[in-house]
TORKOL-4160 file (C-alpha; in steps of 0.2 Angstrom, whole numbers, padded with zeros to 4 digits, m for minus):
393
<pt num="1" X="0018" Y="0071" Z="0087"/>
<pt num="2" X="0001" Y="0071" Z="0096"/>
<pt num="3" X="m0015" Y="0067" Z="0086"/>
<pt num="4" X="m0022" Y="0084" Z="0089"/>
<pt num="5" X="m0007" Y="0093" Z="0081"/>
<pt num="6" X="m0008" Y="0082" Z="0065"/>
<pt num="7" X="m0015" Y="0089" Z="0049"/>
<pt num="8" X="m0031" Y="0080" Z="0049"/>
<pt num="9" X="m0035" Y="0082" Z="0068"/>
<pt num="10" X="m0054" Y="0084" Z="0070"/>
<pt num="11" X="m0058" Y="0075" Z="0054"/>
<pt num="12" X="m0070" Y="0060" Z="0056"/>
<pt num="13" X="m0069" Y="0045" Z="0044"/>
<pt num="14" X="m0081" Y="0031" Z="0043"/>
<pt num="15" X="m0071" Y="0016" Z="0036"/>
<pt num="16" X="m0080" Y="0000" Z="0030"/>
<pt num="17" X="m0066" Y="m0005" Z="0017"/>
<pt num="18" X="m0061" Y="m0023" Z="0019"/>
<pt num="19" X="m0046" Y="m0032" Z="0010"/>
<pt num="20" X="m0045" Y="m0020" Z="m0005"/>
<pt num="21" X="m0043" Y="m0002" Z="0002"/>
<pt num="22" X="m0039" Y="m0005" Z="0021"/>
<pt num="23" X="m0023" Y="0004" Z="0020"/>
<pt num="24" X="m0032" Y="0020" Z="0014"/>
<pt num="25" X="m0040" Y="0023" Z="0031"/>
<pt num="26" X="m0024" Y="0019" Z="0040"/>
<pt num="27" X="m0015" Y="0033" Z="0030"/>
<pt num="28" X="m0028" Y="0045" Z="0035"/>
<pt num="29" X="m0027" Y="0040" Z="0053"/>
<pt num="30" X="m0008" Y="0042" Z="0053"/>
<pt num="31" X="m0011" Y="0060" Z="0048"/>
<pt num="32" X="m0022" Y="0063" Z="0063"/>
<pt num="33" X="m0040" Y="0059" Z="0057"/>
<pt num="34" X="m0052" Y="0049" Z="0069"/>
<pt num="35" X="m0055" Y="0034" Z="0058"/>
<pt num="36" X="m0069" Y="0022" Z="0064"/>
<pt num="37" X="m0067" Y="0005" Z="0057"/>
<pt num="38" X="m0084" Y="m0003" Z="0055"/>
<pt num="39" X="m0084" Y="m0022" Z="0054"/>
<pt num="40" X="m0098" Y="m0035" Z="0054"/>
<pt num="41" X="m0102" Y="m0043" Z="0071"/>
<pt num="42" X="m0092" Y="m0058" Z="0066"/>
<pt num="43" X="m0077" Y="m0047" Z="0062"/>
<pt num="44" X="m0069" Y="m0042" Z="0046"/>
<pt num="45" X="m0064" Y="m0055" Z="0033"/>
<pt num="46" X="m0046" Y="m0048" Z="0033"/>
<pt num="47" X="m0044" Y="m0053" Z="0051"/>
<pt num="48" X="m0042" Y="m0071" Z="0043"/>
<pt num="49" X="m0029" Y="m0065" Z="0030"/>
<pt num="50" X="m0011" Y="m0071" Z="0032"/>
<pt num="51" X="0002" Y="m0069" Z="0039"/>
<pt num="52" X="m0002" Y="m0071" Z="0057"/>
<pt num="53" X="0006" Y="m0069" Z="0074"/>
<pt num="54" X="0017" Y="m0083" Z="0080"/>
<pt num="55" X="0003" Y="m0090" Z="0090"/>
<pt num="56" X="m0008" Y="m0090" Z="0074"/>
<pt num="57" X="m0022" Y="m0080" Z="0083"/>
<pt num="58" X="m0021" Y="m0063" Z="0075"/>
<pt num="59" X="m0018" Y="m0057" Z="0057"/>
<pt num="60" X="m0003" Y="m0046" Z="0054"/>
<pt num="61" X="m0011" Y="m0041" Z="0038"/>
<pt num="62" X="m0026" Y="m0033" Z="0047"/>
<pt num="63" X="m0015" Y="m0026" Z="0061"/>
<pt num="64" X="m0004" Y="m0017" Z="0049"/>
<pt num="65" X="m0017" Y="m0009" Z="0039"/>
<pt num="66" X="m0029" Y="m0004" Z="0053"/>
<pt num="67" X="m0016" Y="0003" Z="0066"/>
<pt num="68" X="m0022" Y="0019" Z="0074"/>
<pt num="69" X="m0040" Y="0016" Z="0070"/>
<pt num="70" X="m0055" Y="0014" Z="0082"/>
<pt num="71" X="m0066" Y="m0001" Z="0080"/>
<pt num="72" X="m0085" Y="m0005" Z="0081"/>
<pt num="73" X="m0095" Y="m0019" Z="0075"/>
<pt num="74" X="m0111" Y="m0016" Z="0064"/>
<pt num="75" X="m0121" Y="m0026" Z="0052"/>
<pt num="76" X="m0124" Y="m0013" Z="0039"/>
<pt num="77" X="m0134" Y="m0025" Z="0028"/>
<pt num="78" X="m0148" Y="m0025" Z="0040"/>
<pt num="79" X="m0161" Y="m0011" Z="0041"/>
<pt num="80" X="m0157" Y="m0006" Z="0058"/>
<pt num="81" X="m0138" Y="m0007" Z="0054"/>
<pt num="82" X="m0141" Y="0004" Z="0039"/>
<pt num="83" X="m0150" Y="0017" Z="0050"/>
<pt num="84" X="m0136" Y="0017" Z="0063"/>
<pt num="85" X="m0123" Y="0019" Z="0049"/>
<pt num="86" X="m0132" Y="0034" Z="0042"/>
<pt num="87" X="m0132" Y="0042" Z="0060"/>
<pt num="88" X="m0113" Y="0039" Z="0060"/>
<pt num="89" X="m0111" Y="0047" Z="0043"/>
<pt num="90" X="m0121" Y="0062" Z="0048"/>
<pt num="91" X="m0107" Y="0068" Z="0059"/>
<pt num="92" X="m0093" Y="0062" Z="0047"/>
<pt num="93" X="m0082" Y="0071" Z="0034"/>
<pt num="94" X="m0076" Y="0056" Z="0024"/>
<pt num="95" X="m0084" Y="0039" Z="0020"/>
<pt num="96" X="m0072" Y="0025" Z="0014"/>
<pt num="97" X="m0079" Y="0009" Z="0006"/>
<pt num="98" X="m0074" Y="m0006" Z="m0005"/>
<pt num="99" X="m0090" Y="m0015" Z="m0009"/>
<pt num="100" X="m0093" Y="m0021" Z="m0026"/>
<pt num="101" X="m0102" Y="m0009" Z="m0038"/>
<pt num="102" X="m0120" Y="m0008" Z="m0034"/>
<pt num="103" X="m0120" Y="m0017" Z="m0018"/>
<pt num="104" X="m0122" Y="m0002" Z="m0007"/>
<pt num="105" X="m0137" Y="0003" Z="m0017"/>
<pt num="106" X="m0145" Y="m0014" Z="m0014"/>
<pt num="107" X="m0144" Y="m0011" Z="0005"/>
<pt num="108" X="m0150" Y="0007" Z="0005"/>
<pt num="109" X="m0133" Y="0016" Z="0005"/>
<pt num="110" X="m0132" Y="0022" Z="m0013"/>
<pt num="111" X="m0117" Y="0034" Z="m0014"/>
<pt num="112" X="m0128" Y="0046" Z="m0024"/>
<pt num="113" X="m0142" Y="0046" Z="m0011"/>
<pt num="114" X="m0129" Y="0048" Z="0003"/>
<pt num="115" X="m0122" Y="0064" Z="m0006"/>
<pt num="116" X="m0140" Y="0071" Z="m0007"/>
<pt num="117" X="m0143" Y="0068" Z="0012"/>
<pt num="118" X="m0125" Y="0073" Z="0017"/>
<pt num="119" X="m0119" Y="0085" Z="0003"/>
<pt num="120" X="m0103" Y="0089" Z="0012"/>
<pt num="121" X="m0098" Y="0071" Z="0013"/>
<pt num="122" X="m0082" Y="0065" Z="0004"/>
<pt num="123" X="m0086" Y="0047" Z="m0002"/>
<pt num="124" X="m0071" Y="0036" Z="m0008"/>
<pt num="125" X="m0076" Y="0020" Z="m0017"/>
<pt num="126" X="m0062" Y="0007" Z="m0021"/>
<pt num="127" X="m0066" Y="m0007" Z="m0033"/>
<pt num="128" X="m0057" Y="m0019" Z="m0044"/>
<pt num="129" X="m0061" Y="m0010" Z="m0060"/>
<pt num="130" X="m0072" Y="0005" Z="m0056"/>
<pt num="131" X="m0090" Y="0009" Z="m0055"/>
<pt num="132" X="m0093" Y="0009" Z="m0074"/>
<pt num="133" X="m0086" Y="0000" Z="m0089"/>
<pt num="134" X="m0085" Y="m0017" Z="m0097"/>
<pt num="135" X="m0075" Y="m0025" Z="m0082"/>
<pt num="136" X="m0087" Y="m0017" Z="m0069"/>
<pt num="137" X="m0094" Y="m0033" Z="m0062"/>
<pt num="138" X="m0078" Y="m0044" Z="m0064"/>
<pt num="139" X="m0070" Y="m0051" Z="m0048"/>
<pt num="140" X="m0053" Y="m0044" Z="m0044"/>
<pt num="141" X="m0040" Y="m0050" Z="m0032"/>
<pt num="142" X="m0024" Y="m0042" Z="m0028"/>
<pt num="143" X="m0016" Y="m0054" Z="m0041"/>
<pt num="144" X="m0029" Y="m0050" Z="m0054"/>
<pt num="145" X="m0026" Y="m0032" Z="m0051"/>
<pt num="146" X="m0007" Y="m0034" Z="m0054"/>
<pt num="147" X="m0010" Y="m0044" Z="m0070"/>
<pt num="148" X="m0024" Y="m0033" Z="m0077"/>
<pt num="149" X="m0014" Y="m0017" Z="m0072"/>
<pt num="150" X="0001" Y="m0022" Z="m0082"/>
<pt num="151" X="0013" Y="m0026" Z="m0068"/>
<pt num="152" X="0014" Y="m0045" Z="m0068"/>
<pt num="153" X="0017" Y="m0044" Z="m0087"/>
<pt num="154" X="0034" Y="m0037" Z="m0083"/>
<pt num="155" X="0038" Y="m0048" Z="m0067"/>
<pt num="156" X="0050" Y="m0062" Z="m0070"/>
<pt num="157" X="0063" Y="m0069" Z="m0082"/>
<pt num="158" X="0058" Y="m0069" Z="m0101"/>
<pt num="159" X="0060" Y="m0088" Z="m0103"/>
<pt num="160" X="0048" Y="m0091" Z="m0089"/>
<pt num="161" X="0030" Y="m0087" Z="m0084"/>
<pt num="162" X="0026" Y="m0071" Z="m0076"/>
<pt num="163" X="0027" Y="m0071" Z="m0057"/>
<pt num="164" X="0016" Y="m0065" Z="m0043"/>
<pt num="165" X="0021" Y="m0049" Z="m0034"/>
<pt num="166" X="0024" Y="m0052" Z="m0015"/>
<pt num="167" X="0012" Y="m0046" Z="m0002"/>
<pt num="168" X="m0003" Y="m0036" Z="m0007"/>
<pt num="169" X="0005" Y="m0022" Z="m0017"/>
<pt num="170" X="m0010" Y="m0019" Z="m0029"/>
<pt num="171" X="m0022" Y="m0017" Z="m0015"/>
<pt num="172" X="m0010" Y="m0006" Z="m0006"/>
<pt num="173" X="m0007" Y="0005" Z="m0022"/>
<pt num="174" X="m0026" Y="0007" Z="m0023"/>
<pt num="175" X="m0026" Y="0013" Z="m0005"/>
<pt num="176" X="m0012" Y="0025" Z="m0007"/>
<pt num="177" X="m0021" Y="0032" Z="m0023"/>
<pt num="178" X="m0037" Y="0033" Z="m0014"/>
<pt num="179" X="m0030" Y="0042" Z="0001"/>
<pt num="180" X="m0022" Y="0056" Z="m0009"/>
<pt num="181" X="m0038" Y="0058" Z="m0020"/>
<pt num="182" X="m0048" Y="0059" Z="m0004"/>
<pt num="183" X="m0036" Y="0072" Z="0003"/>
<pt num="184" X="m0038" Y="0082" Z="m0013"/>
<pt num="185" X="m0057" Y="0080" Z="m0012"/>
<pt num="186" X="m0058" Y="0086" Z="0006"/>
<pt num="187" X="m0047" Y="0101" Z="0002"/>
<pt num="188" X="m0059" Y="0106" Z="m0012"/>
<pt num="189" X="m0073" Y="0104" Z="0001"/>
<pt num="190" X="m0065" Y="0116" Z="0012"/>
<pt num="191" X="m0066" Y="0129" Z="m0002"/>
<pt num="192" X="m0083" Y="0125" Z="m0009"/>
<pt num="193" X="m0092" Y="0116" Z="0006"/>
<pt num="194" X="m0097" Y="0102" Z="m0006"/>
<pt num="195" X="m0092" Y="0084" Z="m0005"/>
<pt num="196" X="m0090" Y="0072" Z="m0020"/>
<pt num="197" X="m0090" Y="0053" Z="m0024"/>
<pt num="198" X="m0073" Y="0046" Z="m0029"/>
<pt num="199" X="m0072" Y="0031" Z="m0040"/>
<pt num="200" X="m0055" Y="0022" Z="m0038"/>
<pt num="201" X="m0050" Y="0008" Z="m0049"/>
<pt num="202" X="m0038" Y="m0005" Z="m0043"/>
<pt num="203" X="m0033" Y="m0009" Z="m0061"/>
<pt num="204" X="m0029" Y="0010" Z="m0065"/>
<pt num="205" X="m0020" Y="0011" Z="m0048"/>
<pt num="206" X="m0009" Y="m0004" Z="m0053"/>
<pt num="207" X="m0006" Y="0003" Z="m0071"/>
<pt num="208" X="0001" Y="0019" Z="m0063"/>
<pt num="209" X="0015" Y="0008" Z="m0056"/>
<pt num="210" X="0019" Y="m0002" Z="m0071"/>
<pt num="211" X="0035" Y="0007" Z="m0076"/>
<pt num="212" X="0035" Y="0012" Z="m0094"/>
<pt num="213" X="0025" Y="m0002" Z="m0101"/>
<pt num="214" X="0008" Y="0006" Z="m0102"/>
<pt num="215" X="0014" Y="0023" Z="m0109"/>
<pt num="216" X="0026" Y="0015" Z="m0121"/>
<pt num="217" X="0012" Y="0004" Z="m0129"/>
<pt num="218" X="m0002" Y="0018" Z="m0128"/>
<pt num="219" X="0009" Y="0031" Z="m0135"/>
<pt num="220" X="0021" Y="0022" Z="m0147"/>
<pt num="221" X="0013" Y="0005" Z="m0149"/>
<pt num="222" X="0029" Y="m0002" Z="m0143"/>
<pt num="223" X="0029" Y="m0019" Z="m0133"/>
<pt num="224" X="0041" Y="m0021" Z="m0119"/>
<pt num="225" X="0046" Y="m0038" Z="m0114"/>
<pt num="226" X="0049" Y="m0047" Z="m0098"/>
<pt num="227" X="0067" Y="m0047" Z="m0094"/>
<pt num="228" X="0071" Y="m0051" Z="m0076"/>
<pt num="229" X="0082" Y="m0037" Z="m0069"/>
<pt num="230" X="0083" Y="m0028" Z="m0085"/>
<pt num="231" X="0095" Y="m0014" Z="m0087"/>
<pt num="232" X="0098" Y="m0015" Z="m0068"/>
<pt num="233" X="0107" Y="m0031" Z="m0067"/>
<pt num="234" X="0110" Y="m0042" Z="m0051"/>
<pt num="235" X="0126" Y="m0050" Z="m0046"/>
<pt num="236" X="0129" Y="m0063" Z="m0034"/>
<pt num="237" X="0139" Y="m0059" Z="m0018"/>
<pt num="238" X="0146" Y="m0071" Z="m0005"/>
<pt num="239" X="0130" Y="m0067" Z="0006"/>
<pt num="240" X="0117" Y="m0063" Z="m0006"/>
<pt num="241" X="0115" Y="m0051" Z="m0021"/>
<pt num="242" X="0119" Y="m0033" Z="m0026"/>
<pt num="243" X="0111" Y="m0022" Z="m0039"/>
<pt num="244" X="0123" Y="m0012" Z="m0049"/>
<pt num="245" X="0118" Y="0002" Z="m0062"/>
<pt num="246" X="0129" Y="0008" Z="m0075"/>
<pt num="247" X="0118" Y="0019" Z="m0086"/>
<pt num="248" X="0130" Y="0033" Z="m0087"/>
<pt num="249" X="0147" Y="0032" Z="m0096"/>
<pt num="250" X="0156" Y="0038" Z="m0080"/>
<pt num="251" X="0148" Y="0024" Z="m0070"/>
<pt num="252" X="0153" Y="0011" Z="m0083"/>
<pt num="253" X="0171" Y="0017" Z="m0083"/>
<pt num="254" X="0171" Y="0018" Z="m0064"/>
<pt num="255" X="0166" Y="m0001" Z="m0063"/>
<pt num="256" X="0179" Y="m0006" Z="m0076"/>
<pt num="257" X="0192" Y="0003" Z="m0066"/>
<pt num="258" X="0187" Y="m0005" Z="m0050"/>
<pt num="259" X="0188" Y="m0022" Z="m0058"/>
<pt num="260" X="0205" Y="m0018" Z="m0065"/>
<pt num="261" X="0200" Y="m0014" Z="m0082"/>
<pt num="262" X="0197" Y="m0032" Z="m0089"/>
<pt num="263" X="0203" Y="m0033" Z="m0107"/>
<pt num="264" X="0187" Y="m0043" Z="m0112"/>
<pt num="265" X="0176" Y="m0027" Z="m0108"/>
<pt num="266" X="0187" Y="m0014" Z="m0117"/>
<pt num="267" X="0176" Y="m0014" Z="m0133"/>
<pt num="268" X="0173" Y="0005" Z="m0137"/>
<pt num="269" X="0155" Y="0000" Z="m0142"/>
<pt num="270" X="0151" Y="m0004" Z="m0124"/>
<pt num="271" X="0153" Y="0014" Z="m0120"/>
<pt num="272" X="0136" Y="0017" Z="m0127"/>
<pt num="273" X="0123" Y="0012" Z="m0115"/>
<pt num="274" X="0111" Y="0004" Z="m0128"/>
<pt num="275" X="0126" Y="m0007" Z="m0133"/>
<pt num="276" X="0128" Y="m0013" Z="m0115"/>
<pt num="277" X="0110" Y="m0018" Z="m0114"/>
<pt num="278" X="0112" Y="m0028" Z="m0130"/>
<pt num="279" X="0129" Y="m0035" Z="m0124"/>
<pt num="280" X="0122" Y="m0041" Z="m0107"/>
<pt num="281" X="0126" Y="m0059" Z="m0111"/>
<pt num="282" X="0144" Y="m0054" Z="m0115"/>
<pt num="283" X="0146" Y="m0042" Z="m0100"/>
<pt num="284" X="0138" Y="m0051" Z="m0085"/>
<pt num="285" X="0148" Y="m0067" Z="m0085"/>
<pt num="286" X="0163" Y="m0057" Z="m0083"/>
<pt num="287" X="0156" Y="m0045" Z="m0070"/>
<pt num="288" X="0147" Y="m0057" Z="m0059"/>
<pt num="289" X="0163" Y="m0067" Z="m0053"/>
<pt num="290" X="0170" Y="m0050" Z="m0047"/>
<pt num="291" X="0157" Y="m0049" Z="m0034"/>
<pt num="292" X="0156" Y="m0067" Z="m0029"/>
<pt num="293" X="0168" Y="m0066" Z="m0014"/>
<pt num="294" X="0162" Y="m0049" Z="m0008"/>
<pt num="295" X="0150" Y="m0045" Z="0006"/>
<pt num="296" X="0135" Y="m0036" Z="m0002"/>
<pt num="297" X="0134" Y="m0022" Z="0010"/>
<pt num="298" X="0153" Y="m0018" Z="0009"/>
<pt num="299" X="0152" Y="m0020" Z="m0010"/>
<pt num="300" X="0137" Y="m0008" Z="m0011"/>
<pt num="301" X="0146" Y="0005" Z="0000"/>
<pt num="302" X="0162" Y="0004" Z="m0011"/>
<pt num="303" X="0152" Y="0006" Z="m0027"/>
<pt num="304" X="0143" Y="0021" Z="m0020"/>
<pt num="305" X="0160" Y="0029" Z="m0015"/>
<pt num="306" X="0166" Y="0027" Z="m0033"/>
<pt num="307" X="0150" Y="0035" Z="m0040"/>
<pt num="308" X="0141" Y="0019" Z="m0045"/>
<pt num="309" X="0123" Y="0017" Z="m0040"/>
<pt num="310" X="0122" Y="0001" Z="m0031"/>
<pt num="311" X="0112" Y="m0007" Z="m0017"/>
<pt num="312" X="0112" Y="m0024" Z="m0008"/>
<pt num="313" X="0096" Y="m0034" Z="m0010"/>
<pt num="314" X="0091" Y="m0037" Z="0008"/>
<pt num="315" X="0082" Y="m0052" Z="0015"/>
<pt num="316" X="0066" Y="m0046" Z="0025"/>
<pt num="317" X="0075" Y="m0048" Z="0042"/>
<pt num="318" X="0089" Y="m0038" Z="0036"/>
<pt num="319" X="0078" Y="m0024" Z="0031"/>
<pt num="320" X="0071" Y="m0023" Z="0049"/>
<pt num="321" X="0088" Y="m0020" Z="0056"/>
<pt num="322" X="0102" Y="m0013" Z="0046"/>
<pt num="323" X="0113" Y="0003" Z="0046"/>
<pt num="324" X="0101" Y="0013" Z="0034"/>
<pt num="325" X="0085" Y="0009" Z="0043"/>
<pt num="326" X="0092" Y="0012" Z="0060"/>
<pt num="327" X="0099" Y="0029" Z="0055"/>
<pt num="328" X="0082" Y="0034" Z="0047"/>
<pt num="329" X="0072" Y="0027" Z="0061"/>
<pt num="330" X="0062" Y="0017" Z="0048"/>
<pt num="331" X="0055" Y="0005" Z="0061"/>
<pt num="332" X="0049" Y="0007" Z="0079"/>
<pt num="333" X="0044" Y="m0007" Z="0092"/>
<pt num="334" X="0026" Y="m0007" Z="0097"/>
<pt num="335" X="0012" Y="m0018" Z="0102"/>
<pt num="336" X="0003" Y="m0023" Z="0087"/>
<pt num="337" X="m0010" Y="m0034" Z="0095"/>
<pt num="338" X="m0013" Y="m0037" Z="0114"/>
<pt num="339" X="0003" Y="m0046" Z="0121"/>
<pt num="340" X="0012" Y="m0046" Z="0104"/>
<pt num="341" X="0026" Y="m0033" Z="0100"/>
<pt num="342" X="0035" Y="m0031" Z="0083"/>
<pt num="343" X="0045" Y="m0019" Z="0073"/>
<pt num="344" X="0033" Y="m0009" Z="0063"/>
<pt num="345" X="0036" Y="0004" Z="0050"/>
<pt num="346" X="0037" Y="0021" Z="0059"/>
<pt num="347" X="0026" Y="0030" Z="0046"/>
<pt num="348" X="0023" Y="0034" Z="0028"/>
<pt num="349" X="0024" Y="0053" Z="0031"/>
<pt num="350" X="0037" Y="0065" Z="0038"/>
<pt num="351" X="0031" Y="0082" Z="0044"/>
<pt num="352" X="0043" Y="0095" Z="0050"/>
<pt num="353" X="0057" Y="0082" Z="0051"/>
<pt num="354" X="0046" Y="0069" Z="0062"/>
<pt num="355" X="0039" Y="0053" Z="0056"/>
<pt num="356" X="0020" Y="0052" Z="0057"/>
<pt num="357" X="0014" Y="0034" Z="0060"/>
<pt num="358" X="0002" Y="0024" Z="0071"/>
<pt num="359" X="0001" Y="0028" Z="0089"/>
<pt num="360" X="m0009" Y="0013" Z="0094"/>
<pt num="361" X="m0012" Y="m0005" Z="0088"/>
<pt num="362" X="m0027" Y="m0010" Z="0077"/>
<pt num="363" X="m0043" Y="m0011" Z="0087"/>
<pt num="364" X="m0051" Y="m0028" Z="0093"/>
<pt num="365" X="m0068" Y="m0031" Z="0084"/>
<pt num="366" X="m0080" Y="m0020" Z="0093"/>
<pt num="367" X="m0067" Y="m0013" Z="0105"/>
<pt num="368" X="m0075" Y="0005" Z="0104"/>
<pt num="369" X="m0093" Y="0000" Z="0103"/>
<pt num="370" X="m0097" Y="0008" Z="0120"/>
<pt num="371" X="m0087" Y="0024" Z="0117"/>
<pt num="372" X="m0095" Y="0027" Z="0100"/>
<pt num="373" X="m0113" Y="0021" Z="0102"/>
<pt num="374" X="m0116" Y="0027" Z="0119"/>
<pt num="375" X="m0105" Y="0041" Z="0123"/>
<pt num="376" X="m0104" Y="0049" Z="0105"/>
<pt num="377" X="m0120" Y="0043" Z="0096"/>
<pt num="378" X="m0131" Y="0044" Z="0111"/>
<pt num="379" X="m0139" Y="0027" Z="0111"/>
<pt num="380" X="m0146" Y="0022" Z="0127"/>
<pt num="381" X="m0141" Y="0006" Z="0136"/>
<pt num="382" X="m0157" Y="m0003" Z="0131"/>
<pt num="383" X="m0156" Y="0002" Z="0113"/>
<pt num="384" X="m0138" Y="m0005" Z="0113"/>
<pt num="385" X="m0143" Y="m0021" Z="0121"/>
<pt num="386" X="m0157" Y="m0023" Z="0109"/>
<pt num="387" X="m0146" Y="m0021" Z="0094"/>
<pt num="388" X="m0133" Y="m0033" Z="0101"/>
<pt num="389" X="m0146" Y="m0046" Z="0104"/>
<pt num="390" X="m0153" Y="m0044" Z="0087"/>
<pt num="391" X="m0135" Y="m0047" Z="0080"/>
<pt num="392" X="m0134" Y="m0029" Z="0072"/>
<pt num="393" X="m0119" Y="m0025" Z="0083"/>
């Protein structure tokens, strides 16, 4: 799908989000927006975030979350840089940022003032704990967001400490939340002509992913506990693990039939799902050996044929290349940084049956300075050279 035929074609986004929130602009770029990634002259801090390409020269973290964007360098903390950014915002529809609360005001870019100057602008601010409240000025990493948002509390086995989530799931959840909020705000702007300032909290975005933990406590005062795989147990296969679900009675009976109806599991009480949860210590030592000599994908396929929800637990490399992802076209091969190709997720969205994803790799730092500053913003060569020599660009 060509960029000019995508839903957000013609929309200009100025993106100064770093680390927390970088995926937000990537999602809008996937949908066709012209997203301009603004970095300091020294480059974004996320360019130093692992994992890296095999040669260690480029961050895959940055590459993934900035694919499809154009890139410029600009020191927005300087007076001249602030002026240039305001000129960019004058022609923009959306402004994305992830600075700490109050920091933009300190450098002359207070969102309230920007809305007065550009009343149709949609401003999306992503912070650890929001613009107001008792945690407003607390530091917040991805791990802190997972802990404070209630996700880490549930991660891991009950007899051991909670475990850290892999990757940057809390940052990315914040980005996804912000992207959809931004779309809703822009949709409203199409009807009213007015922009607005969106306040996106990483903690709240994380809490929205925390299964039933938060609503069970807030509504019923009920504490859930960390319990590993919980009601969706894992069983060891010859080549890994399989997750098998037997919540419904028909699923439980189908599993027993597959196993040859072992007499140890014929207790009528186990036909009630809550009793199967309570009786896990009795059930799992009998079920687990049944899977030990089976291939996890073959076992999952057989379970599904019998009406039992099951899935193999794939290693990262297996996710990139297996029957399901090949059939779905989940990954495509593309250049992610100059001279480096990789399998990349083909897109988060599907429109008219077609995956919508990145069409070009993440930009090099300042890659589009000439295009944007000279050809689009109208800066003369002398002005550009002066800003460059001053360290503004």
